FIKOLMAR-321389 format. One record per atom (N, C-alpha, C, O): x, y, z. Coordinates in nm, 4 decimals, decimal comma, always signed. Example, Ala and Ser with C-alpha at 12.3 -4.5 7.8 and 13.67 -1.06 7.14 Angstrom:
<sites>
(site (+1,3190; -0,5690; +0,7800))
(site (+1,2300; -0,4500; +0,7800))
(site (+1,3200; -0,3300; +0,7800))
(site (+1,4236; -0,3319; +0,8465))
(site (+1,2850; -0,2250; +0,7080))
(site (+1,3670; -0,1060; +0,7140))
(site (+1,2900; +0,0030; +0,7870))
(site (+1,3409; +0,1138; +0,8039))
</sites>
This chain:
<sites>
(site (+10,6584; +8,1567; +12,9164))
(site (+10,5198; +8,1734; +12,8772))
(site (+10,4606; +8,0365; +12,8497))
(site (+10,5172; +7,9600; +12,7716))
(site (+10,3505; +8,0042; +12,9106))
(site (+10,2873; +7,8738; +12,8949))
(site (+10,1831; +7,8783; +12,7841))
(site (+10,1223; +7,9821; +12,7581))
(site (+10,1634; +7,7639; +12,7193))
(site (+10,0595; +7,7513; +12,6173))
(site (+9,9312; +7,7065; +12,6850))
(site (+9,9269; +7,6941; +12,8074))
(site (+9,8262; +7,6821; +12,6065))
(site (+9,6986; +7,6380; +12,6619))
(site (+9,7114; +7,5072; +12,7395))
(site (+9,6375; +7,4847; +12,8353))
(site (+9,8035; +7,4217; +12,6995))
(site (+9,8202; +7,2928; +12,7663))
(site (+9,9192; +7,3016; +12,8820))
(site (+9,9517; +7,1996; +12,9428))
(site (+9,9669; +7,4201; +12,9130))
(site (+10,0570; +7,4377; +13,0242))
(site (+10,2030; +7,4123; +12,9919))
(site (+10,2876; +7,4225; +13,0808))
(site (+10,2351; +7,3797; +12,8681))
(site (+10,3735; +7,3554; +12,8289))
(site (+10,4321; +7,4820; +12,7686))
(site (+10,3634; +7,5591; +12,7016))
(site (+10,5594; +7,5010; +12,7939))
(site (+10,6293; +7,6126; +12,7307))
(site (+10,6614; +7,5755; +12,5875))
(site (+10,6906; +7,4597; +12,5580))
(site (+10,6561; +7,6741; +12,4976))
(site (+10,6955; +7,6439; +12,3603))
(site (+10,8438; +7,6075; +12,3573))
(site (+10,9239; +7,6605; +12,4342))
(site (+10,8780; +7,5165; +12,2675))
(site (+11,0167; +7,4739; +12,2554))
(site (+11,1034; +7,5920; +12,2125))
(site (+11,0626; +7,6742; +12,1304))
(site (+11,2223; +7,5988; +12,2690))
(site (+11,3163; +7,7038; +12,2299))
(site (+11,3583; +7,6803; +12,0857))
(site (+11,3733; +7,5656; +12,0436))
(site (+11,3774; +7,7866; +12,0100))
(site (+11,4203; +7,7675; +11,8718))
(site (+11,5557; +7,6970; +11,8678))
(site (+11,6435; +7,7237; +11,9498))
(site (+11,5707; +7,6078; +11,7724))
(site (+11,6964; +7,5365; +11,7557))
(site (+11,7979; +7,6255; +11,6857))
(site (+11,7621; +7,7151; +11,6093))
(site (+11,9243; +7,5992; +11,7131))
(site (+12,0321; +7,6785; +11,6558))
(site (+12,1069; +7,5966; +11,5518))
(site (+12,1260; +7,4762; +11,5685))
(site (+12,1488; +7,6619; +11,4452))
(site (+12,2307; +7,5984; +11,3417))
(site (+12,3227; +7,7023; +11,2806))
(site (+12,2919; +7,8214; +11,2774))
(site (+12,4367; +7,6542; +11,2320))
(site (+12,5275; +7,7396; +11,1566))
(site (+12,4789; +7,7404; +11,0121))
(site (+12,4538; +7,6347; +10,9542))
(site (+12,4656; +7,8592; +10,9543))
(site (+12,4158; +7,8747; +10,8167))
(site (+12,5271; +7,9244; +10,7256))
(site (+12,5799; +8,0340; +10,7439))
(site (+12,5617; +7,8420; +10,6273))
(site (+12,6553; +7,8815; +10,5227))
(site (+12,5863; +7,9819; +10,4304))
(site (+12,4634; +7,9858; +10,4230))
(site (+12,6647; +8,0618; +10,3611))
(site (+12,6096; +8,1597; +10,2667))
(site (+12,5185; +8,0932; +10,1642))
(site (+12,4172; +8,1507; +10,1242))
(site (+12,5542; +7,9722; +10,1216))
(site (+12,4734; +7,9020; +10,0216))
(site (+12,3338; +7,8697; +10,0730))
(site (+12,2445; +7,8411; +9,9933))
(site (+12,3130; +7,8735; +10,2030))
(site (+12,1808; +7,8528; +10,2618))
(site (+12,1108; +7,9852; +10,2904))
(site (+11,9879; +7,9904; +10,2948))
(site (+12,1872; +8,0915; +10,3097))
(site (+12,1303; +8,2235; +10,3359))
(site (+12,0713; +8,2837; +10,2083))
(site (+11,9631; +8,3424; +10,2115))
(site (+12,1423; +8,2691; +10,0958))
(site (+12,0973; +8,3292; +9,9694))
(site (+11,9547; +8,2860; +9,9321))
(site (+11,8750; +8,3717; +9,8939))
(site (+11,9187; +8,1561; +9,9415))
(site (+11,7809; +8,1178; +9,9068))
(site (+11,6741; +8,1750; +10,0001))
(site (+11,5557; +8,1741; +9,9665))
(site (+11,7151; +8,2245; +10,1162))
(site (+11,6192; +8,2932; +10,2035))
(site (+11,5950; +8,4364; +10,1578))
(site (+11,4962; +8,4990; +10,1963))
(site (+11,6853; +8,4874; +10,0758))
(site (+11,6808; +8,6282; +10,0360))
(site (+11,6239; +8,6500; +9,8960))
(site (+11,5586; +8,7513; +9,8711))
(site (+11,6477; +8,5578; +9,8061))
(site (+11,5944; +8,5695; +9,6704))
(site (+11,5579; +8,4300; +9,6198))
(site (+11,6098; +8,3300; +9,6695))
(site (+11,4707; +8,4239; +9,5234))
(site (+11,4210; +8,2938; +9,4782))
(site (+11,5324; +8,2105; +9,4168))
(site (+11,6030; +8,2537; +9,3257))
(site (+11,5456; +8,0901; +9,4698))
(site (+11,6372; +7,9883; +9,4208))
(site (+11,5628; +7,8554; +9,4275))
(site (+11,4575; +7,8459; +9,4907))
(site (+11,6166; +7,7546; +9,3635))
(site (+11,5537; +7,6223; +9,3678))
(site (+11,5396; +7,5734; +9,5126))
(site (+11,4469; +7,4987; +9,5438))
(site (+11,6299; +7,6147; +9,5999))
(site (+11,6294; +7,5684; +9,7392))
(site (+11,5479; +7,6574; +9,8326))
(site (+11,5452; +7,6318; +9,9530))
(site (+11,4823; +7,7598; +9,7820))
(site (+11,4155; +7,8575; +9,8691))
(site (+11,3100; +7,7963; +9,9593))
(site (+11,3043; +7,8294; +10,0777))
(site (+11,2280; +7,7095; +9,9075))
(site (+11,1227; +7,6489; +9,9888))
(site (+11,1815; +7,5670; +10,1030))
(site (+11,1377; +7,5786; +10,2174))
(site (+11,2796; +7,4852; +10,0720))
(site (+11,3451; +7,4044; +10,1752))
(site (+11,4194; +7,4940; +10,2748))
(site (+11,4205; +7,4658; +10,3946))
(site (+11,4806; +7,6004; +10,2262))
(site (+11,5520; +7,6930; +10,3152))
(site (+11,4558; +7,7578; +10,4143))
(site (+11,4887; +7,7718; +10,5321))
(site (+11,3376; +7,7972; +10,3679))
(site (+11,2386; +7,8585; +10,4576))
(site (+11,1909; +7,7583; +10,5631))
(site (+11,1772; +7,7933; +10,6803))
(site (+11,1658; +7,6335; +10,5217))
(site (+11,1246; +7,5311; +10,6181))
(site (+11,2342; +7,5090; +10,7230))
(site (+11,2063; +7,4972; +10,8423))
(site (+11,3565; +7,5038; +10,6770))
(site (+11,4689; +7,4830; +10,7686))
(site (+11,4838; +7,6024; +10,8623))
(site (+11,5139; +7,5849; +10,9804))
(site (+11,4635; +7,7218; +10,8114))
(site (+11,4729; +7,8422; +10,8946))
(site (+11,3650; +7,8427; +11,0028))
(site (+11,3880; +7,8923; +11,1131))
(site (+11,2489; +7,7883; +10,9720))
(site (+11,1451; +7,7793; +11,0748))
(site (+11,1866; +7,6806; +11,1836))
(site (+11,1601; +7,7036; +11,3016))
(site (+11,2510; +7,5718; +11,1448))
(site (+11,2941; +7,4712; +11,2425))
(site (+11,4168; +7,5171; +11,3208))
(site (+11,4296; +7,4876; +11,4396))
(site (+11,5067; +7,5890; +11,2544))
(site (+11,6307; +7,6347; +11,3164))
(site (+11,6314; +7,7866; +11,3162))
(site (+11,7055; +7,8502; +11,2414))
(site (+11,5468; +7,8432; +11,4018))
(site (+11,5233; +7,9863; +11,4035))
(site (+11,6363; +8,0706; +11,4585))
(site (+11,6384; +8,1923; +11,4398))
(site (+11,7307; +8,0064; +11,5267))
(site (+11,8467; +8,0797; +11,5770))
(site (+11,9629; +8,0496; +11,4837))
(site (+12,0187; +7,9399; +11,4838))
(site (+11,9979; +8,1503; +11,4037))
(site (+12,1016; +8,1324; +11,3029))
(site (+12,2357; +8,1865; +11,3511))
(site (+12,2441; +8,2892; +11,4184))
(site (+12,3399; +8,1131; +11,3138))
(site (+12,4769; +8,1566; +11,3350))
(site (+12,5389; +8,1656; +11,1966))
(site (+12,5207; +8,0758; +11,1144))
(site (+12,6120; +8,2733; +11,1700))
(site (+12,6733; +8,2923; +11,0380))
(site (+12,8134; +8,3488; +11,0538))
(site (+12,8476; +8,4053; +11,1577))
(site (+12,8924; +8,3333; +10,9516))
(site (+13,0299; +8,3826; +10,9461))
(site (+13,0285; +8,5318; +10,9167))
(site (+12,9372; +8,5814; +10,8507))
(site (+13,1260; +8,6011; +10,9638))
(site (+13,1423; +8,7455; +10,9486))
(site (+13,1342; +8,7906; +10,8029))
(site (+13,0783; +8,8970; +10,7761))
(site (+13,1873; +8,7145; +10,7084))
(site (+13,1884; +8,7549; +10,5670))
(site (+13,0670; +8,7053; +10,4887))
(site (+13,0616; +8,7231; +10,3670))
(site (+12,9706; +8,6441; +10,5551))
(site (+12,8522; +8,5928; +10,4854))
(site (+12,7805; +8,7022; +10,4081))
(site (+12,7368; +8,6801; +10,2951))
(site (+12,7681; +8,8192; +10,4677))
(site (+12,6993; +8,9302; +10,3998))
(site (+12,7720; +8,9662; +10,2708))
(site (+12,7078; +8,9874; +10,1679))
(site (+12,9036; +8,9735; +10,2748))
(site (+12,9808; +9,0084; +10,1546))
(site (+12,9620; +8,9022; +10,0471))
(site (+12,9431; +8,9349; +9,9300))
(site (+12,9671; +8,7757; +10,0863))
(site (+12,9469; +8,6674; +9,9894))
(site (+12,8064; +8,6725; +9,9289))
(site (+12,7898; +8,6535; +9,8084))
(site (+12,7066; +8,6979; +10,0115))
(site (+12,5685; +8,7039; +9,9619))
(site (+12,5501; +8,8216; +9,8660))
(site (+12,4867; +8,8067; +9,7615))
(site (+12,6043; +8,9372; +9,9002))
(site (+12,5952; +9,0537; +9,8110))
(site (+12,6629; +9,0227; +9,6779))
(site (+12,6139; +9,0631; +9,5724))
(site (+12,7734; +8,9525; +9,6823))
(site (+12,8415; +8,9110; +9,5597))
(site (+12,7498; +8,8241; +9,4731))
(site (+12,7432; +8,8419; +9,3515))
(site (+12,6796; +8,7307; +9,5362))
(site (+12,5864; +8,6445; +9,4624))
(site (+12,4743; +8,7277; +9,4011))
(site (+12,4409; +8,7088; +9,2841))
(site (+12,4162; +8,8185; +9,4772))
(site (+12,3069; +8,9009; +9,4253))
(site (+12,3524; +8,9819; +9,3044))
(site (+12,2798; +8,9922; +9,2055))
(site (+12,4710; +9,0387; +9,3118))
(site (+12,5223; +9,1176; +9,1999))
(site (+12,5512; +9,0307; +9,0772))
(site (+12,5267; +9,0726; +8,9640))
(site (+12,6030; +8,9102; +9,0999))
(site (+12,6261; +8,8180; +8,9879))
(site (+12,4937; +8,7801; +8,9225))
(site (+12,4832; +8,7787; +8,7999))
(site (+12,3923; +8,7494; +9,0038))
(site (+12,2608; +8,7153; +8,9493))
(site (+12,2014; +8,8315; +8,8707))
(site (+12,1361; +8,8105; +8,7684))
(site (+12,2234; +8,9531; +8,9178))
(site (+12,1764; +9,0712; +8,8450))
(site (+12,2471; +9,0818; +8,7100))
(site (+12,1822; +9,1044; +8,6079))
(site (+12,3785; +9,0658; +8,7086))
(site (+12,4544; +9,0712; +8,5819))
(site (+12,4112; +8,9620; +8,4843))
(site (+12,4128; +8,9822; +8,3628))
(site (+12,3727; +8,8463; +8,5381))
(site (+12,3302; +8,7333; +8,4543))
(site (+12,1822; +8,7417; +8,4171))
(site (+12,1288; +8,6505; +8,3539))
(site (+12,1163; +8,8499; +8,4559))
(site (+11,9723; +8,8695; +8,4321))
(site (+11,8862; +8,7627; +8,4991))
(site (+11,7750; +8,7350; +8,4542))
(site (+11,9371; +8,7034; +8,6056))
(site (+11,8600; +8,6058; +8,6823))
(site (+11,7904; +8,6741; +8,8005))
(site (+11,7132; +8,6116; +8,8733))
(site (+11,8192; +8,8033; +8,8179))
(site (+11,7602; +8,8837; +8,9237))
(site (+11,7421; +9,0243; +8,8685))
(site (+11,8311; +9,0773; +8,8019))
(site (+11,6283; +9,0839; +8,8958))
(site (+11,6035; +9,2211; +8,8514))
(site (+11,6639; +9,3190; +8,9513))
(site (+11,7051; +9,2795; +9,0604))
(site (+11,6691; +9,4447; +8,9147))
(site (+11,7176; +9,5478; +9,0064))
(site (+11,6297; +9,5494; +9,1313))
(site (+11,6800; +9,5586; +9,2433))
(site (+11,4984; +9,5405; +9,1113))
(site (+11,4059; +9,5374; +9,2252))
(site (+11,4279; +9,4111; +9,3075))
(site (+11,4273; +9,4168; +9,4304))
(site (+11,4473; +9,2980; +9,2420))
(site (+11,4728; +9,1724; +9,3119))
(site (+11,6002; +9,1785; +9,3939))
(site (+11,6064; +9,1263; +9,5053))
(site (+11,7028; +9,2433; +9,3374))
(site (+11,8289; +9,2600; +9,4111))
(site (+11,8065; +9,3444; +9,5353))
(site (+11,8573; +9,3111; +9,6424))
(site (+11,7317; +9,4526; +9,5228))
(site (+11,7054; +9,5388; +9,6384))
(site (+11,6255; +9,4635; +9,7444))
(site (+11,6526; +9,4778; +9,8636))
(site (+11,5284; +9,3841; +9,7029))
(site (+11,4507; +9,3045; +9,7983))
(site (+11,5398; +9,2026; +9,8687))
(site (+11,5262; +9,1802; +9,9890))
(site (+11,6312; +9,1408; +9,7932))
(site (+11,7244; +9,0436; +9,8517))
(site (+11,8139; +9,1116; +9,9552))
(site (+11,8389; +9,0558; +10,0621))
(site (+11,8618; +9,2311; +9,9240))
(site (+11,9460; +9,3052; +10,0190))
(site (+11,8687; +9,3408; +10,1458))
(site (+11,9234; +9,3358; +10,2560))
(site (+11,7413; +9,3767; +10,1296))
(site (+11,6570; +9,4086; +10,2453))
(site (+11,6368; +9,2850; +10,3321))
(site (+11,6450; +9,2932; +10,4547))
(site (+11,6103; +9,1695; +10,2688))
(site (+11,5935; +9,0446; +10,3450))
(site (+11,7236; +9,0067; +10,4152))
(site (+11,7223; +8,9632; +10,5304))
(site (+11,8353; +9,0232; +10,3455))
(site (+11,9650; +8,9924; +10,4044))
(site (+11,9899; +9,0787; +10,5282))
(site (+12,0375; +9,0292; +10,6304))
(site (+11,9577; +9,2067; +10,5186))
(site (+11,9755; +9,2957; +10,6322))
(site (+11,8882; +9,2527; +10,7502))
(site (+11,9314; +9,2571; +10,8654))
(site (+11,7652; +9,2111; +10,7200))
(site (+11,6739; +9,1615; +10,8239))
(site (+11,7347; +9,0409; +10,8947))
(site (+11,7369; +9,0355; +11,0177))
(site (+11,7842; +8,9443; +10,8173))
(site (+11,8445; +8,8249; +10,8759))
(site (+11,9680; +8,8602; +10,9581))
(site (+11,9875; +8,8102; +11,0689))
(site (+12,0499; +8,9466; +10,9018))
(site (+12,1754; +8,9843; +10,9653))
(site (+12,1527; +9,0472; +11,1033))
(site (+12,2326; +9,0269; +11,1947))
(site (+12,0463; +9,1215; +11,1176))
(site (+12,0169; +9,1853; +11,2458))
(site (+11,9795; +9,0824; +11,3527))
(site (+11,9831; +9,1128; +11,4719))
(site (+11,9440; +8,9618; +11,3108))
(site (+11,8952; +8,8609; +11,4038))
(site (+11,9918; +8,7461; +11,4280))
(site (+11,9817; +8,6775; +11,5298))
(site (+12,0851; +8,7241; +11,3365))
(site (+12,1741; +8,6099; +11,3572))
(site (+12,2909; +8,6459; +11,4485))
(site (+12,3224; +8,7627; +11,4712))
(site (+12,3536; +8,5400; +11,4998))
(site (+12,4779; +8,5572; +11,5760))
(site (+12,5910; +8,5465; +11,4744))
(site (+12,5998; +8,4485; +11,4005))
(site (+12,6770; +8,6473; +11,4712))
(site (+12,7822; +8,6524; +11,3696))
(site (+12,9174; +8,6175; +11,4312))
(site (+12,9621; +8,6811; +11,5266))
(site (+12,9815; +8,5151; +11,3749))
(site (+13,1145; +8,4742; +11,4179))
(site (+13,2169; +8,5701; +11,3582))
(site (+13,2205; +8,5907; +11,2369))
(site (+13,2989; +8,6277; +11,4428))
(site (+13,3957; +8,7288; +11,4019))
(site (+13,5286; +8,6653; +11,3601))
(site (+13,5622; +8,5557; +11,4050))
(site (+13,6040; +8,7346; +11,2738))
(site (+13,7353; +8,6826; +11,2354))
(site (+13,8304; +8,6854; +11,3548))
(site (+13,8230; +8,7730; +11,4409))
(site (+13,9183; +8,5883; +11,3568))
(site (+14,0179; +8,5808; +11,4639))
(site (+14,1354; +8,4973; +11,4145))
(site (+14,1267; +8,4299; +11,3118))
(site (+14,2426; +8,5026; +11,4874))
(site (+14,3594; +8,4209; +11,4530))
(site (+14,3243; +8,2719; +11,4622))
(site (+14,3741; +8,1914; +11,3834))
(site (+14,2392; +8,2356; +11,5578))
(site (+14,1982; +8,0947; +11,5715))
(site (+14,1182; +8,0482; +11,4503))
(site (+14,1393; +7,9374; +11,4010))
(site (+14,0269; +8,1319; +11,4018))
(site (+13,9486; +8,0953; +11,2830))
(site (+14,0418; +8,0815; +11,1627))
(site (+14,0300; +7,9866; +11,0852))
(site (+14,1338; +8,1758; +11,1474))
(site (+14,2268; +8,1701; +11,0346))
(site (+14,3131; +8,0442; +11,0414))
(site (+14,3316; +7,9766; +10,9402))
(site (+14,3648; +8,0125; +11,1571))
(site (+14,4481; +7,8935; +11,1747))
(site (+14,3688; +7,7663; +11,1444))
(site (+14,4190; +7,6746; +11,0793))
(site (+14,2455; +7,7620; +11,1919))
(site (+14,1598; +7,6450; +11,1648))
(site (+14,1292; +7,6342; +11,0157))
(site (+14,1262; +7,5237; +10,9614))
(site (+14,1067; +7,7462; +10,9494))
(site (+14,0808; +7,7449; +10,8046))
(site (+14,2018; +7,6889; +10,7293))
(site (+14,1868; +7,6140; +10,6328))
(site (+14,3200; +7,7257; +10,7740))
(site (+14,4420; +7,6728; +10,7110))
(site (+14,4487; +7,5208; +10,7258))
(site (+14,4839; +7,4506; +10,6310))
(site (+14,4149; +7,4697; +10,8446))
(site (+14,4121; +7,3249; +10,8664))
(site (+14,3098; +7,2587; +10,7751))
(site (+14,3373; +7,1559; +10,7132))
(site (+14,1922; +7,3185; +10,7676))
(site (+14,0842; +7,2617; +10,6854))
(site (+14,1238; +7,2551; +10,5382))
(site (+14,0889; +7,1594; +10,4690))
(site (+14,1961; +7,3556; +10,4900))
(site (+14,2411; +7,3557; +10,3505))
(site (+14,3380; +7,2412; +10,3227))
(site (+14,3464; +7,1930; +10,2097))
(site (+14,4103; +7,1979; +10,4239))
(site (+14,5057; +7,0886; +10,4075))
(site (+14,4373; +6,9522; +10,4041))
(site (+14,4914; +6,8572; +10,3476))
(site (+14,3183; +6,9420; +10,4644))
(site (+14,2548; +6,8096; +10,4745))
(site (+14,1263; +6,7941; +10,3926))
(site (+14,0756; +6,6828; +10,3786))
(site (+14,0736; +6,9030; +10,3389))
(site (+13,9497; +6,8964; +10,2599))
(site (+13,9676; +6,9759; +10,1315))
(site (+14,0389; +7,0763; +10,1304))
(site (+13,9034; +6,9322; +10,0226))
(site (+13,9111; +7,0077; +9,8967))
(site (+13,8168; +7,1285; +9,8974))
(site (+13,7132; +7,1279; +9,8310))
(site (+13,8540; +7,2310; +9,9727))
(site (+13,7699; +7,3500; +9,9903))
(site (+13,8353; +7,4724; +9,9288))
(site (+13,9574; +7,4796; +9,9149))
(site (+13,7510; +7,5690; +9,8921))
(site (+13,7999; +7,7025; +9,8564))
(site (+13,8238; +7,7780; +9,9863))
(site (+13,7721; +7,7413; +10,0918))
(site (+13,9027; +7,8837; +9,9768))
(site (+13,9397; +7,9602; +10,0957))
(site (+13,8169; +8,0102; +10,1718))
(site (+13,8098; +7,9958; +10,2939))
(site (+13,7207; +8,0686; +10,1011))
(site (+13,6017; +8,1223; +10,1684))
(site (+13,5235; +8,0115; +10,2395))
(site (+13,4698; +8,0330; +10,3481))
(site (+13,5174; +7,8942; +10,1787))
(site (+13,4463; +7,7825; +10,2422))
(site (+13,5207; +7,7326; +10,3655))
(site (+13,4586; +7,6957; +10,4651))
(site (+13,6534; +7,7315; +10,3588))
(site (+13,7320; +7,6912; +10,4755))
(site (+13,7084; +7,7887; +10,5912))
(site (+13,6996; +7,7470; +10,7067))
(site (+13,6983; +7,9161; +10,5608))
(site (+13,6705; +8,0145; +10,6654))
(site (+13,5308; +7,9951; +10,7240))
(site (+13,5118; +8,0091; +10,8448))
(site (+13,4328; +7,9630; +10,6389))
(site (+13,2969; +7,9352; +10,6878))
(site (+13,2994; +7,8183; +10,7862))
(site (+13,2450; +7,8270; +10,8963))
(site (+13,3633; +7,7092; +10,7447))
(site (+13,3666; +7,5900; +10,8283))
(site (+13,4479; +7,6143; +10,9558))
(site (+13,4111; +7,5656; +11,0627))
(site (+13,5565; +7,6881; +10,9452))
(site (+13,6356; +7,7219; +11,0633))
(site (+13,5528; +7,8040; +11,1617))
(site (+13,5612; +7,7829; +11,2826))
(site (+13,4736; +7,8965; +11,1110))
(site (+13,3864; +7,9769; +11,1977))
(site (+13,2821; +7,8881; +11,2648))
(site (+13,2505; +7,9072; +11,3822))
(site (+13,2291; +7,7915; +11,1912))
(site (+13,1314; +7,6984; +11,2497))
(site (+13,1954; +7,6163; +11,3617))
(site (+13,1341; +7,5934; +11,4660))
(site (+13,3179; +7,5728; +11,3392))
(site (+13,3882; +7,4956; +11,4425))
(site (+13,4171; +7,5827; +11,5652))
(site (+13,4087; +7,5354; +11,6786))
(site (+13,4502; +7,7067; +11,5430))
(site (+13,4734; +7,7995; +11,6546))
(site (+13,3432; +7,8207; +11,7328))
(site (+13,3443; +7,8254; +11,8558))
(site (+13,2325; +7,8335; +11,6616))
(site (+13,1019; +7,8536; +11,7253))
(site (+13,0696; +7,7404; +11,8230))
(site (+13,0191; +7,7650; +11,9325))
(site (+13,0986; +7,6176; +11,7832))
(site (+13,0611; +7,5036; +11,8684))
(site (+13,1751; +7,4583; +11,9588))
(site (+13,1697; +7,3494; +12,0160))
(site (+13,2776; +7,5409; +11,9718))
(site (+13,3887; +7,5055; +12,0584))
(site (+13,4645; +7,3829; +12,0106))
(site (+13,5204; +7,3079; +12,0907))
(site (+13,4659; +7,3633; +11,8796))
(site (+13,5333; +7,2500; +11,8167))
(site (+13,4764; +7,1160; +11,8624))
(site (+13,5457; +7,0143; +11,8639))
(site (+13,3483; +7,1185; +11,8997))
(site (+13,2755; +6,9969; +11,9360))
(site (+13,1478; +6,9932; +11,8519))
(site (+13,0396; +7,0241; +11,9018))
(site (+13,1603; +6,9550; +11,7233))
(site (+13,0461; +6,9645; +11,6321))
(site (+12,9410; +6,8541; +11,6453))
(site (+12,8327; +6,8655; +11,5879))
(site (+12,9707; +6,7495; +11,7187))
(site (+12,8741; +6,6396; +11,7303))
(site (+12,7404; +6,6914; +11,7832))
(site (+12,7342; +6,7570; +11,8871))
(site (+12,6336; +6,6603; +11,7094))
(site (+12,5001; +6,7047; +11,7478))
(site (+12,4667; +6,8466; +11,7054))
(site (+12,3546; +6,8924; +11,7276))
(site (+12,5609; +6,9167; +11,6453))
(site (+12,5360; +7,0529; +11,5970))
(site (+12,4996; +7,0488; +11,4498))
(site (+12,5483; +6,9642; +11,3749))
(site (+12,4134; +7,1411; +11,4092))
(site (+12,3658; +7,1451; +11,2706))
(site (+12,4420; +7,2483; +11,1894))
(site (+12,4740; +7,3572; +11,2371))
(site (+12,4701; +7,2107; +11,0656))
(site (+12,5353; +7,2971; +10,9676))
(site (+12,4446; +7,2960; +10,8459))
(site (+12,4216; +7,1900; +10,7877))
(site (+12,3923; +7,4116; +10,8060))
(site (+12,2974; +7,4212; +10,6945))
(site (+12,3689; +7,4805; +10,5737))
(site (+12,4342; +7,5843; +10,5839))
(site (+12,3561; +7,4140; +10,4595))
(site (+12,4199; +7,4651; +10,3388))
(site (+12,3709; +7,3959; +10,2135))
(site (+12,3025; +7,2936; +10,2192))
(site (+12,4072; +7,4538; +10,1001))
(site (+12,3713; +7,3973; +9,9700))
(site (+12,4946; +7,3649; +9,8870))
(site (+12,4828; +7,3221; +9,7722))
(site (+12,6123; +7,3850; +9,9441))
(site (+12,7375; +7,3578; +9,8745))
(site (+12,7816; +7,2161; +9,9103))
(site (+12,8043; +7,1857; +10,0274))
(site (+12,7937; +7,1293; +9,8095))
(site (+12,8212; +6,9889; +9,8353))
(site (+12,9590; +6,9662; +9,8974))
(site (+12,9708; +6,8921; +9,9950))
(site (+13,0626; +7,0286; +9,8427))
(site (+13,1978; +7,0078; +9,8962))
(site (+13,2067; +7,0560; +10,0407))
(site (+13,2666; +6,9892; +10,1251))
(site (+13,1478; +7,1705; +10,0689))
(site (+13,1493; +7,2227; +10,2046))
(site (+13,0677; +7,1334; +10,2976))
(site (+13,1076; +7,1090; +10,4115))
(site (+12,9553; +7,0854; +10,2499))
(site (+12,8737; +6,9937; +10,3297))
(site (+12,9478; +6,8649; +10,3633))
(site (+12,9397; +6,8155; +10,4757))
(site (+13,0204; +6,8107; +10,2652))
(site (+13,0985; +6,6894; +10,2904))
(site (+13,2082; +6,7149; +10,3934))
(site (+13,2314; +6,6326; +10,4820))
(site (+13,2746; +6,8280; +10,3816))
(site (+13,3795; +6,8623; +10,4778))
(site (+13,3200; +6,8808; +10,6173))
(site (+13,3775; +6,8343; +10,7157))
(site (+13,2060; +6,9477; +10,6264))
(site (+13,1403; +6,9691; +10,7556))
(site (+13,1012; +6,8354; +10,8188))
(site (+13,1164; +6,8164; +10,9395))
(site (+13,0513; +6,7440; +10,7376))
(site (+13,0188; +6,6102; +10,7887))
(site (+13,1437; +6,5387; +10,8377))
(site (+13,1427; +6,4761; +10,9436))
(site (+13,2506; +6,5481; +10,7608))
(site (+13,3768; +6,4840; +10,8003))
(site (+13,4288; +6,5394; +10,9325))
(site (+13,4931; +6,4685; +11,0099))
(site (+13,4003; +6,6667; +10,9572))
(site (+13,4436; +6,7298; +11,0819))
(site (+13,3512; +6,6951; +11,1983))
(site (+13,3839; +6,7230; +11,3137))
(site (+13,2354; +6,6342; +11,1690))
(site (+13,1461; +6,5890; +11,2752))
(site (+13,0116; +6,6576; +11,2855))
(site (+12,9317; +6,6219; +11,3721))
(site (+12,9834; +6,7556; +11,1995))
(site (+12,8533; +6,8233; +11,2022))
(site (+12,7439; +6,7329; +11,1448))
(site (+12,7711; +6,6455; +11,0626))
(site (+12,6228; +6,7547; +11,1882))
(site (+12,5046; +6,6989; +11,1233))
(site (+12,4655; +6,8020; +11,0175))
(site (+12,4232; +6,9127; +11,0507))
(site (+12,4797; +6,7658; +10,8924))
(site (+12,4607; +6,8614; +10,7832))
(site (+12,3183; +6,8531; +10,7304))
(site (+12,2667; +6,7448; +10,7027))
(site (+12,2566; +6,9684; +10,7173))
(site (+12,1271; +6,9810; +10,6519))
(site (+12,1560; +7,0385; +10,5148))
(site (+12,1912; +7,1557; +10,5021))
(site (+12,1411; +6,9563; +10,4120))
(site (+12,1723; +6,9994; +10,2748))
(site (+12,0468; +7,0513; +10,2075))
(site (+11,9440; +6,9837; +10,2041))
(site (+12,0561; +7,1708; +10,1546))
(site (+11,9476; +7,2282; +10,0760))
(site (+11,9729; +7,1901; +9,9307))
(site (+12,0698; +7,2353; +9,8698))
(site (+11,8870; +7,1084; +9,8769))
(site (+11,9060; +7,0629; +9,7383))
(site (+11,7893; +7,1037; +9,6512))
(site (+11,7880; +7,0740; +9,5317))
</sites>
């Protein structure tokens, strides 16, 4: 489809989104504004298979801490479902698990973060140079950079 000037609109850019970047798209967080801007720039999202479970865990914790209302939690779940229907989801596999084990040996990561990063590496065919990784977790962001991703940190 051509625009008025005869140019096609640019294809949406793709990035791997860590759960820490998905949550601010679903409920108000300090990073929400930056997350929305980044989502507009990187409209094609890739996420790990367990991202939904991690996000639901965050919403429930925020509810218990009175940082989210029951209505706010329901709205966050609705937004999460909307995003989930549109992103490309990396599935669990023996390769992802094996890569996560390697990552745990070389980076100070928690198991869930190692699985996120392993899924991102699987997504890009283990060639992360020039690929974007979006997140708000500092340790995971540092590990992703060390592995070769261009990290977009939501702060």
